[in-house]
C-alpha positions as CSV (number, residue, x, y, z in Angstrom):
1,X,0.0,0.0,0.0
2,X,2.8,2.4,0.9
3,X,4.6,1.7,-2.3
4,X,1.4,2.5,-4.3
5,X,1.1,5.8,-2.6
6,X,4.8,6.6,-3.1
7,X,4.6,6.0,-6.9
8,X,1.8,8.5,-7.3
9,X,3.7,11.3,-5.6
10,X,5.4,13.9,-7.8
11,X,9.1,13.4,-7.9
12,X,11.8,15.9,-8.6
13,X,12.9,14.0,-11.6
14,X,9.7,14.8,-13.5
15,X,8.7,18.3,-14.5
16,X,7.1,20.4,-17.2
17,X,9.6,23.1,-18.1
18,X,9.8,25.9,-20.6
19,X,11.8,24.0,-23.2
20,X,13.5,25.4,-26.3
21,X,11.9,26.6,-29.6
22,X,14.5,24.9,-31.7
23,X,14.8,22.4,-33.2
24,X,11.2,22.0,-34.2
25,X,9.6,18.6,-33.5
26,X,10.3,16.2,-30.7
27,X,13.9,16.0,-29.6
28,X,15.1,13.3,-27.2
29,X,17.6,14.6,-24.6
30,X,19.4,12.7,-21.8
31,X,16.9,13.9,-19.1
32,X,13.6,14.2,-21.1
33,X,12.0,15.3,-24.4
34,X,11.7,18.8,-25.9
35,X,8.6,19.5,-28.0
36,X,8.4,22.5,-30.3
37,X,5.8,23.3,-32.9
38,X,5.2,26.4,-35.0
39,X,1.8,28.1,-35.3
40,X,1.5,31.8,-36.1
41,X,-2.2,32.1,-35.4
42,X,-2.8,29.7,-32.5
43,X,-3.7,31.3,-29.2
44,X,-3.9,28.0,-27.2
45,X,-1.9,24.8,-27.6
46,X,-2.2,21.6,-25.6
47,X,0.4,18.8,-25.9
48,X,-1.1,15.3,-25.4
49,X,1.1,12.4,-24.4
50,X,0.0,8.8,-25.0
51,X,1.3,5.4,-24.2
52,X,1.7,3.3,-27.4
53,X,-1.6,1.7,-28.4
54,X,-3.8,3.6,-26.0
55,X,-6.7,5.9,-26.9
56,X,-6.8,8.1,-23.8
57,X,-4.0,10.5,-23.1
58,X,-1.7,9.8,-20.2
59,X,-1.0,13.5,-19.9
60,X,-2.4,16.7,-21.3
61,X,-0.2,19.7,-21.0
62,X,-1.8,23.1,-21.8
63,X,1.0,25.4,-22.8
64,X,1.0,29.0,-21.3
65,X,1.7,31.5,-24.1
66,X,3.7,33.7,-21.7
67,X,6.0,30.9,-20.8
68,X,5.9,28.3,-23.6
69,X,5.9,30.5,-26.7
70,X,8.8,32.2,-28.5
71,X,7.7,34.1,-31.6
72,X,5.5,31.7,-33.5
73,X,6.9,28.6,-31.8
74,X,5.2,26.8,-28.9
75,X,7.6,24.6,-26.9
76,X,7.9,22.6,-23.7
77,X,10.4,20.2,-22.1
78,X,9.0,17.2,-20.3
79,X,11.7,16.2,-17.9
80,X,11.7,12.5,-17.0
81,X,9.8,11.5,-20.1
82,X,11.4,8.6,-21.9
83,X,11.4,7.7,-25.7
84,X,8.6,5.4,-26.9
85,X,5.7,7.7,-26.2
86,X,3.2,8.9,-28.8
87,X,2.0,12.5,-28.9
88,X,-0.4,14.9,-30.6
89,X,-1.4,18.5,-30.2
90,X,-4.6,20.4,-29.9
91,X,-4.8,24.0,-31.0
92,X,-7.3,26.8,-30.9
93,X,-7.6,30.5,-31.8
94,X,-9.8,32.7,-29.6
95,X,-11.2,35.0,-30.7
96,X,-11.2,34.0,-34.3
97,X,-12.5,36.8,-36.4
98,X,-11.8,34.9,-39.7
99,X,-12.9,31.3,-39.1
100,X,-13.0,30.7,-42.9
101,X,-9.3,31.6,-43.1
102,X,-7.9,30.3,-39.7
103,X,-9.5,26.9,-39.2
104,X,-8.9,25.8,-35.6
105,X,-10.8,23.0,-33.9
106,X,-9.7,22.4,-30.3
107,X,-11.4,18.9,-30.4
108,X,-9.2,17.6,-33.2
109,X,-5.8,16.1,-32.6
110,X,-3.0,17.3,-34.8
111,X,0.2,15.5,-35.8
112,X,3.6,17.2,-35.7
113,X,4.4,17.8,-39.3
114,X,8.1,18.2,-38.6
115,X,8.2,14.5,-37.6
116,X,5.8,13.4,-40.4
117,X,7.8,15.0,-43.2
118,X,11.2,13.8,-42.0
119,X,10.6,10.3,-43.3
120,X,14.0,9.2,-42.0
121,X,14.3,10.6,-38.5
122,X,17.6,11.2,-36.9
123,X,18.8,8.3,-34.7
124,X,17.8,10.2,-31.6
125,X,14.2,10.3,-32.8
126,X,13.8,6.7,-33.8
127,X,11.9,5.9,-30.5
128,X,9.4,8.7,-30.8
129,X,6.2,7.8,-32.7
130,X,3.8,10.5,-34.0
131,X,0.4,9.3,-33.0
132,X,-1.7,8.1,-36.0
133,X,-5.0,9.8,-36.4
134,X,-8.2,8.8,-38.1
135,X,-9.6,12.3,-38.4
136,X,-10.9,13.2,-41.8
137,X,-9.3,16.0,-43.8
138,X,-11.9,18.6,-44.6
139,X,-11.3,20.4,-47.9
140,X,-11.5,24.1,-48.3
141,X,-14.8,25.3,-49.9
142,X,-14.5,25.9,-53.6
143,X,-11.0,24.2,-53.6
144,X,-11.8,22.4,-56.9
145,X,-12.8,25.6,-58.7
Protein backbone atom coordinates (compact mmCIF):
# COMPACT_ATOMS: atom_id res chain seq x y z
CA UNK A 1 0.00 0.00 0.00
CA UNK A 2 2.77 2.44 0.95
CA UNK A 3 4.59 1.66 -2.31
CA UNK A 4 1.45 2.47 -4.35
CA UNK A 5 1.12 5.82 -2.57
CA UNK A 6 4.78 6.59 -3.11
CA UNK A 7 4.61 5.95 -6.87
CA UNK A 8 1.81 8.53 -7.29
CA UNK A 9 3.70 11.32 -5.57
CA UNK A 10 5.36 13.90 -7.82
CA UNK A 11 9.09 13.45 -7.89
CA UNK A 12 11.84 15.93 -8.56
CA UNK A 13 12.93 13.98 -11.64
CA UNK A 14 9.67 14.75 -13.49
CA UNK A 15 8.67 18.25 -14.48
CA UNK A 16 7.14 20.36 -17.23
CA UNK A 17 9.64 23.07 -18.10
CA UNK A 18 9.79 25.92 -20.62
CA UNK A 19 11.83 24.01 -23.19
CA UNK A 20 13.48 25.42 -26.32
CA UNK A 21 11.91 26.64 -29.58
CA UNK A 22 14.52 24.88 -31.74
CA UNK A 23 14.78 22.36 -33.21
CA UNK A 24 11.15 21.95 -34.22
CA UNK A 25 9.60 18.57 -33.55
CA UNK A 26 10.31 16.22 -30.66
CA UNK A 27 13.93 16.00 -29.55
CA UNK A 28 15.12 13.32 -27.16
CA UNK A 29 17.60 14.62 -24.61
CA UNK A 30 19.35 12.71 -21.82
CA UNK A 31 16.87 13.85 -19.15
CA UNK A 32 13.62 14.16 -21.13
CA UNK A 33 12.02 15.25 -24.40
CA UNK A 34 11.72 18.76 -25.85
CA UNK A 35 8.62 19.46 -27.97
CA UNK A 36 8.41 22.46 -30.33
CA UNK A 37 5.77 23.26 -32.94
CA UNK A 38 5.19 26.43 -34.97
CA UNK A 39 1.82 28.12 -35.29
CA UNK A 40 1.53 31.81 -36.09
CA UNK A 41 -2.19 32.08 -35.38
CA UNK A 42 -2.85 29.68 -32.47
CA UNK A 43 -3.72 31.32 -29.17
CA UNK A 44 -3.88 28.03 -27.23
CA UNK A 45 -1.86 24.82 -27.62
CA UNK A 46 -2.15 21.59 -25.64
CA UNK A 47 0.39 18.77 -25.89
CA UNK A 48 -1.11 15.29 -25.45
CA UNK A 49 1.09 12.36 -24.40
CA UNK A 50 -0.04 8.76 -24.98
CA UNK A 51 1.33 5.36 -24.16
CA UNK A 52 1.66 3.35 -27.40
CA UNK A 53 -1.60 1.71 -28.42
CA UNK A 54 -3.80 3.64 -25.98
CA UNK A 55 -6.69 5.90 -26.93
CA UNK A 56 -6.79 8.11 -23.85
CA UNK A 57 -3.96 10.54 -23.14
CA UNK A 58 -1.69 9.76 -20.23
CA UNK A 59 -0.98 13.47 -19.86
CA UNK A 60 -2.43 16.70 -21.27
CA UNK A 61 -0.15 19.72 -21.04
CA UNK A 62 -1.80 23.09 -21.78
CA UNK A 63 1.00 25.45 -22.81
CA UNK A 64 1.04 28.95 -21.34
CA UNK A 65 1.70 31.49 -24.11
CA UNK A 66 3.66 33.72 -21.72
CA UNK A 67 6.03 30.90 -20.79
CA UNK A 68 5.93 28.29 -23.60
CA UNK A 69 5.91 30.51 -26.68
CA UNK A 70 8.79 32.22 -28.47
CA UNK A 71 7.66 34.13 -31.56
CA UNK A 72 5.54 31.67 -33.54
CA UNK A 73 6.93 28.57 -31.82
CA UNK A 74 5.22 26.81 -28.91
CA UNK A 75 7.57 24.64 -26.85
CA UNK A 76 7.87 22.59 -23.67
CA UNK A 77 10.41 20.23 -22.15
CA UNK A 78 9.03 17.21 -20.30
CA UNK A 79 11.74 16.21 -17.87
CA UNK A 80 11.74 12.52 -17.01
CA UNK A 81 9.76 11.50 -20.12
CA UNK A 82 11.37 8.61 -21.94
CA UNK A 83 11.38 7.68 -25.65
CA UNK A 84 8.65 5.37 -26.91
CA UNK A 85 5.69 7.66 -26.25
CA UNK A 86 3.16 8.91 -28.78
CA UNK A 87 1.99 12.51 -28.90
CA UNK A 88 -0.37 14.89 -30.63
CA UNK A 89 -1.38 18.52 -30.21
CA UNK A 90 -4.65 20.41 -29.94
CA UNK A 91 -4.75 24.04 -31.02
CA UNK A 92 -7.28 26.82 -30.86
CA UNK A 93 -7.62 30.48 -31.77
CA UNK A 94 -9.82 32.69 -29.61
CA UNK A 95 -11.18 35.04 -30.68
CA UNK A 96 -11.16 33.95 -34.29
CA UNK A 97 -12.48 36.84 -36.40
CA UNK A 98 -11.79 34.92 -39.66
CA UNK A 99 -12.93 31.31 -39.10
CA UNK A 100 -13.01 30.67 -42.86
CA UNK A 101 -9.31 31.58 -43.06
CA UNK A 102 -7.92 30.35 -39.73
CA UNK A 103 -9.47 26.92 -39.20
CA UNK A 104 -8.92 25.80 -35.64
CA UNK A 105 -10.84 23.02 -33.89
CA UNK A 106 -9.72 22.39 -30.32
CA UNK A 107 -11.36 18.95 -30.41
CA UNK A 108 -9.15 17.64 -33.23
CA UNK A 109 -5.78 16.05 -32.57
CA UNK A 110 -2.97 17.30 -34.78
CA UNK A 111 0.18 15.47 -35.78
CA UNK A 112 3.56 17.16 -35.69
CA UNK A 113 4.40 17.75 -39.34
CA UNK A 114 8.12 18.17 -38.59
CA UNK A 115 8.21 14.51 -37.64
CA UNK A 116 5.82 13.40 -40.40
CA UNK A 117 7.80 15.03 -43.20
CA UNK A 118 11.16 13.79 -42.00
CA UNK A 119 10.63 10.26 -43.32
CA UNK A 120 13.99 9.15 -42.00
CA UNK A 121 14.33 10.57 -38.52
CA UNK A 122 17.65 11.22 -36.91
CA UNK A 123 18.79 8.33 -34.72
CA UNK A 124 17.79 10.23 -31.60
CA UNK A 125 14.15 10.34 -32.85
CA UNK A 126 13.78 6.69 -33.75
CA UNK A 127 11.88 5.91 -30.52
CA UNK A 128 9.36 8.74 -30.85
CA UNK A 129 6.20 7.76 -32.65
CA UNK A 130 3.83 10.45 -33.97
CA UNK A 131 0.35 9.32 -33.01
CA UNK A 132 -1.70 8.12 -35.98
CA UNK A 133 -5.02 9.85 -36.38
CA UNK A 134 -8.23 8.80 -38.06
CA UNK A 135 -9.56 12.32 -38.39
CA UNK A 136 -10.91 13.16 -41.79
CA UNK A 137 -9.30 15.95 -43.80
CA UNK A 138 -11.87 18.62 -44.59
CA UNK A 139 -11.26 20.36 -47.95
CA UNK A 140 -11.53 24.11 -48.26
CA UNK A 141 -14.77 25.29 -49.86
CA UNK A 142 -14.46 25.85 -53.61
CA UNK A 143 -11.02 24.21 -53.60
CA UNK A 144 -11.76 22.42 -56.87
CA UNK A 145 -12.84 25.60 -58.66
